[in-house]
C-alpha positions as CSV (number, residue, x, y, z in Angstrom):
1,M,19.4,-5.9,12.1
2,K,16.0,-7.0,11.0
3,T,15.4,-7.1,7.3
4,A,12.4,-5.5,5.5
5,L,12.2,-6.9,2.0
6,V,10.3,-4.4,-0.2
7,L,8.8,-5.4,-3.5
8,R,8.8,-2.4,-5.8
9,H,7.1,-2.2,-9.2
10,L,7.9,1.4,-10.2
11,G,11.0,3.4,-9.2
12,F,9.3,6.5,-7.7
13,E,6.6,4.4,-5.8
14,D,9.0,3.5,-3.0
15,L,8.8,3.5,0.8
16,G,8.8,7.3,0.9
17,V,8.4,8.6,4.4
18,W,8.3,5.0,5.8
19,A,12.0,4.4,4.9
20,A,13.1,6.6,7.8
21,T,10.5,4.9,10.1
22,L,11.7,1.4,9.3
23,A,15.4,2.4,9.7
24,D,14.6,4.0,13.1
25,C,12.8,0.8,14.1
26,G,15.9,-1.3,13.4
27,Y,15.1,-2.6,9.9
28,E,17.6,-2.9,7.1
29,I,15.7,-2.2,3.8
30,A,16.3,-4.4,0.8
31,Y,14.4,-3.5,-2.4
32,R,13.6,-5.9,-5.1
33,D,12.3,-4.4,-8.4
34,V,9.6,-6.9,-9.3
35,P,9.6,-6.6,-13.1
36,K,13.3,-7.6,-13.2
37,A,13.6,-9.8,-10.1
38,D,13.6,-13.6,-10.0
39,L,10.8,-14.0,-7.5
40,S,10.9,-17.8,-7.6
41,A,14.4,-17.7,-6.1
42,M,13.2,-15.7,-3.0
43,D,12.3,-17.3,0.3
44,P,9.4,-15.2,1.5
45,A,9.7,-16.5,5.0
46,T,13.2,-15.2,5.5
47,P,12.8,-11.4,6.0
48,E,11.3,-10.2,9.3
49,L,9.0,-8.0,7.2
50,L,7.7,-8.1,3.6
51,V,6.3,-5.0,2.0
52,V,4.5,-5.0,-1.3
53,L,4.2,-1.6,-2.9
54,G,1.9,-0.1,-5.6
55,A,1.8,0.2,-9.4
56,P,-0.6,1.4,-12.0
57,I,-1.6,-2.1,-13.2
58,G,-4.3,-4.5,-12.4
59,A,-3.9,-7.4,-9.9
60,F,-5.0,-9.9,-12.5
61,D,-3.1,-8.5,-15.5
62,D,-0.9,-11.6,-15.8
63,D,-1.2,-11.7,-19.6
64,L,0.2,-8.2,-19.8
65,F,2.7,-8.5,-16.9
66,P,3.8,-12.1,-16.4
67,F,5.6,-11.3,-13.2
68,L,2.3,-11.1,-11.3
69,G,1.8,-14.9,-11.2
70,P,5.1,-15.5,-9.4
71,E,4.5,-12.5,-7.2
72,V,1.1,-13.8,-6.0
73,D,2.7,-17.1,-5.4
74,L,5.3,-15.4,-3.2
75,I,2.6,-13.6,-1.3
76,E,0.7,-16.8,-0.8
77,R,3.8,-18.4,0.7
78,R,4.3,-15.4,2.9
79,L,0.8,-15.5,4.2
80,A,1.2,-19.2,4.9
81,S,4.3,-18.4,7.0
82,G,2.3,-16.2,9.3
83,K,5.1,-13.5,9.3
84,P,4.4,-9.8,9.0
85,L,3.1,-8.6,5.6
86,L,2.3,-5.1,4.6
87,G,0.6,-4.2,1.2
88,V,0.0,-0.8,-0.3
89,C,-2.4,-0.2,-3.2
90,L,-1.5,-2.9,-5.8
91,G,0.2,-4.7,-2.9
92,A,-3.0,-4.7,-0.9
93,Q,-4.9,-5.9,-4.0
94,L,-2.5,-8.7,-4.6
95,I,-2.9,-9.8,-0.9
96,A,-6.7,-10.0,-1.5
97,R,-6.1,-11.9,-4.7
98,A,-3.8,-14.4,-2.9
99,L,-6.7,-14.9,-0.5
100,G,-9.1,-15.8,-3.3
101,Q,-10.8,-12.4,-3.7
102,R,-11.9,-10.4,-6.7
103,V,-10.1,-7.2,-7.7
104,A,-12.0,-5.1,-10.2
105,P,-12.2,-1.5,-11.6
106,M,-14.2,1.0,-9.6
107,A,-16.8,3.3,-11.2
108,A,-14.2,6.1,-11.2
109,K,-10.6,6.4,-10.2
110,E,-9.9,7.7,-6.7
111,I,-7.0,10.1,-7.0
112,G,-6.1,12.9,-4.7
113,F,-6.2,13.7,-1.0
114,S,-9.2,12.9,1.2
115,A,-9.9,11.5,4.6
116,L,-10.6,7.9,5.5
117,S,-13.8,6.8,7.3
118,L,-12.6,4.5,10.0
119,T,-14.7,1.5,11.2
120,E,-14.9,0.8,14.9
121,A,-12.1,-1.7,14.4
122,G,-10.1,0.9,12.6
123,E,-10.6,3.4,15.5
124,H,-8.8,0.8,17.7
125,S,-6.1,0.1,15.1
126,P,-2.9,2.0,14.2
127,L,-4.9,3.8,11.6
128,R,-6.5,5.8,14.5
129,H,-3.5,8.1,14.3
130,L,-4.8,9.4,10.9
131,G,-7.9,10.8,12.5
132,D,-9.8,12.8,9.9
133,W,-6.6,14.0,8.2
134,P,-6.6,13.7,4.4
135,V,-4.5,10.9,2.9
136,L,-3.3,10.3,-0.7
137,H,-5.4,8.0,-2.9
138,W,-4.2,6.9,-6.3
139,H,-6.1,3.8,-7.5
140,G,-8.8,2.7,-10.0
141,D,-9.4,-0.8,-8.7
142,Q,-10.7,-2.2,-5.5
143,F,-10.6,-5.6,-3.8
144,D,-13.4,-7.6,-2.2
145,L,-12.9,-8.1,1.5
146,P,-11.4,-11.5,2.4
147,A,-13.5,-13.5,4.7
148,E,-10.8,-13.7,7.4
149,A,-10.1,-10.0,7.3
150,T,-11.2,-7.1,9.5
151,L,-12.3,-4.0,7.7
152,L,-10.5,-0.9,9.0
153,A,-11.5,1.9,6.7
154,A,-13.6,3.0,3.8
155,T,-14.3,6.1,1.6
156,D,-17.4,7.2,-0.3
157,H,-15.8,5.9,-3.5
158,C,-14.3,2.7,-2.1
159,P,-15.9,0.7,0.6
160,Y,-12.9,-1.4,1.3
161,Q,-9.9,0.8,1.9
162,A,-7.9,-1.1,4.5
163,F,-8.1,-4.4,6.2
164,A,-6.1,-6.4,8.7
165,I,-5.7,-10.1,9.3
166,G,-4.6,-10.6,12.9
167,P,-1.7,-8.5,14.0
168,N,0.6,-9.5,11.1
169,V,-1.2,-8.5,7.9
170,L,-2.1,-5.0,7.0
171,A,-3.5,-4.0,3.5
172,L,-4.0,-0.4,2.5
173,Q,-5.5,1.0,-0.7
174,C,-4.2,4.5,0.2
175,H,-0.6,5.7,0.0
176,L,0.4,6.5,3.6
177,E,4.0,6.0,2.5
178,A,4.0,8.7,-0.2
179,D,6.4,11.6,0.5
180,A,4.7,14.9,-0.4
181,D,8.2,16.3,-1.1
182,E,8.4,13.9,-4.0
183,I,4.9,14.5,-5.4
184,E,6.4,15.8,-8.7
185,D,7.6,12.3,-9.5
186,W,4.1,11.0,-9.1
187,L,2.5,13.8,-11.2
188,V,5.0,13.3,-14.0
189,G,5.1,9.5,-13.8
190,H,1.3,9.2,-13.8
191,S,0.6,12.2,-16.1
192,A,-1.2,10.2,-18.7
193,E,-3.5,8.7,-16.1
194,L,-4.2,12.1,-14.7
195,V,-5.2,13.4,-18.1
196,A,-7.4,10.4,-18.7
197,A,-9.1,10.8,-15.4
198,G,-9.6,14.6,-15.9
199,M,-7.5,15.4,-12.8
200,D,-5.6,18.7,-12.5
201,P,-2.0,18.1,-11.2
202,R,-2.0,21.6,-9.7
203,A,-4.7,20.7,-7.3
204,I,-2.9,17.5,-6.1
205,R,0.4,19.5,-5.8
206,A,-1.3,22.1,-3.7
207,D,-2.9,19.5,-1.4
208,A,0.4,17.7,-1.1
209,A,2.0,20.9,0.2
210,R,-1.0,21.6,2.5
211,F,-1.4,18.1,4.0
212,G,1.9,16.4,3.5
213,P,3.9,17.5,6.5
214,R,1.4,16.4,9.1
215,L,0.4,13.4,7.1
216,A,4.0,12.2,7.3
217,E,4.0,12.5,11.1
218,R,0.7,10.6,11.3
219,S,1.9,7.9,8.9
220,D,5.0,7.4,10.9
221,R,2.9,6.8,14.0
222,V,0.7,4.3,12.1
223,L,3.6,2.2,11.0
224,R,5.4,2.4,14.3
225,E,2.4,1.1,16.2
226,W,1.7,-1.6,13.7
227,L,5.3,-2.8,13.9
228,E,5.2,-2.8,17.7
229,G,2.1,-5.1,17.5
230,V,3.3,-7.6,15.0
231,D,4.0,-11.1,16.3
């Protein structure tokens, strides 16, 4: 079987609905919990796929979270290998950082369900399967767009929501992987952030129930098509 190495920062921010997609596409999933893992001992070119998941920390918070330096080094080496790399939220921001870009706080956090605005390139990418269906956003930072990247999507609050570099690198600010059936873990785990942002968990819970089932189907199609196109 092919191996998908998944860098996870927080227990409940896992592959979610994408775990079944990867398994169905012939991938054996191997998680590495970044805060405890020895990243320097990993060969980033070995797995067929590397996935870097999200976390409620900043991409340049090395002083607070020293594992970020080795993680960025691993991502840089993965990029140099040319093999498939998928980043979600913090993962996408770390890819941008590895490519020399700035990652900085937005004017306000973007939390909750809303649709992406796809660029022309996005309309011809796997993200086309999302259409105008609302997706889950949960971030307060945004990246600058790498020079070699193709912008795929934006929102009113965040002009750089997703980018691709060739067929093998996909970076997403939004959480297409999140399982709406597990939204309580997110609401409890990020409860302090929700309070600070003035967000009502009841609204997010209701939207997860409303949009989650069809979003899972669309997210599955996004990942399948991207995996089919990787080199």
